[in-house]
N, C-alpha and C positions, 0 to 999 in steps of 0.2 A: 562716778557720777559728778557732772559739773555743778558748781555752786554759784549762785548769783545773789547778791545782796542788793535789794532795791527798797526805796522808801515809797510806800504806797499810800495814797490818800484814800479816804472812805469811798469816794465816788468811783474809783478805779479798781477797787478790790475784786469785784465779780469778774470783770473782763480780764484782769491780769492773772486769774487762777488757771484758766484753761491753757494758755500758751506754755507756761513752764512745765506743766504736767505732760503735755504732748511731746515736749523736747527733753524729758528726763532731767529737769532742773529742780533742785530742792528749794522749797520756799521756807523761810524762817520768819517768825513774827517777833518783834520787840514790843513789849508792853509800853504804850505811850506814857503811862504813869511813871515807869522807871526812867524813861527819857527825861521827863520833867524833873524828877528828883535828882538825876545825875548832872543836870546842867550846871549846878553850882560848883561841882568838883573841879572844873577846868579853870574858871576865872572868877569865882566868888560872886557871880552875877546870875540872877534868875531870869535874865532877859531871854526872849525867844526870837530867833531869827533863822532864816533858811540856810545860812552858811554854817551855823553852829550845830544844828540838828543832825546832819549826816555824820559829822565827826563823833558825836555822842553815840549815835546808833551803831556806828562801826566799832567803837570801843566796847559797847555792850555785847555785840556779836562776837568779837574776839575773846571776851571774857566768858563766853558761853551762856550769856543771860538772854536766851531767846527760847521760843517754843515753836512747834510745828503746827500749822493750822489743820483742823479737821475739815476736810472738804467732802461732804456727802455725795455719793454717787448712786446711780440706779434708783431703787425704790426709796432710799433714804433722802436722796436729792429731791425726788418727786414729793415726798412728805413735807420737806422743808418749804418747797414752793407752795404746796397746797395749804399749809398752815399760814403762810404769809398772805395768801389770797383770802383765806377765811377771816383773818384779822382785819384785812383791808375792807372786806365786805361788811363785817360787823361794825367797823367804824363809820362806814358810809350810812348804814341803817340807823345808827344812833344819831348821826348828824341830820339825816332827813327827818327823823322823829322829832328832834329838837326844833327844827325849822317849822314843822307842822304845829307843835305846841306853841311856839312863838306867834305864828300866824293866827292860831285860834284865840290866843289871849288878847290879840289886838282887835280882831274882827268879829269873833263869835265866842266870847268867854264862857257862855252858858253851855256850850257843846260838851265840855268835859264833865259837867254834872249829869248829863244824860248818858253819855258813853263812858264807862269806867276804863275801857281800853282804847287807846288811840288807833289800834290796827284792826278794828272790827270791819267786816266786809260791808255791812250796810252803811256804816259811817263813811268808809272810803267812797262808796258809791255816791253818797250825798255830797261829799266834798268835791268829787269829780264833776258832778253834773250841776249841783246847786250849792256852791260853797258859802254864799253870803246869807245872812238871816232873812233879808228881804226876798231873796229867791225862794226860800223855803215857804215863806208866808204866801207869796204869789202862787206857788205850786199847790199848796194845800195838803192836808194829811191823807186824803183818799188817793191823790195822785202819787204821793210818796209811797204808799203801800203798793199801789199798782206797779210802780217801777221796781220795787223790791221783788214782787212776784214775777215780773218779766225776767229778772236775773236769777230766779229760783233760789232766793234767800229764805231760809227758814228761821224760826224763833224770833222774828220781828213782826209786829203787827200794828194795828190801828192805835193801840195805847202808846206805843213808843213814838209813832208818827204824830200823835196829838201832843205829846210832851215836847217833841221837837218844834212843832208849830207854835205852841205857847211860849217856849223859851225864845224862839226867833222873834215873836211879837214884842217881848219884853227885853230884848237884847240891849245891852249897854255898849256894844262894840262900835268901832269906828264905822260910820255910815256914809261919809262923804267921799271916800276913795274906793271906787268899785271896780273900774276896769283894770287897773294895775293890780288890785288885790286878787282878782280872778286869775290874772296871769301869774302872779307870784305863787299861788297854791298849786 
């Protein structure tokens, strides 16, 4: 089986895995930490440059200081991609929730006293249709309840709508920036 030693940077790793496997070429990986530690052996300098790295990597490969990468295939490859997607989506959700918390702390800080959880359906409906405190005051508690009923939300009623209206009337949030605030949420 032919052997090929190449230096692969992080961004090329995924694309360079497929070709060698299809052409029966063995891939070996040298630990970057070992390369860093071995730099001093040649010239007593810890400097990093592109002409020095390949020589050090070649010496480590000749000495047998390498490993073979695990490249998952089939269901294991699918699981790796699915796990990456799950982590990405989780990070996006956290980022969006943080942006909503920030927005609320600027424009409607009292909202978080009424809703203990940021992701309640009735709260999202209000933020979508009437995000600012002045919008809630203009709408009124009866109209808020009516909108909740139209979307078939349960466990929210007139008491919560009145609390929201009172909090909106007494809100200390930023009142002079409205159109861009609506766009931001």
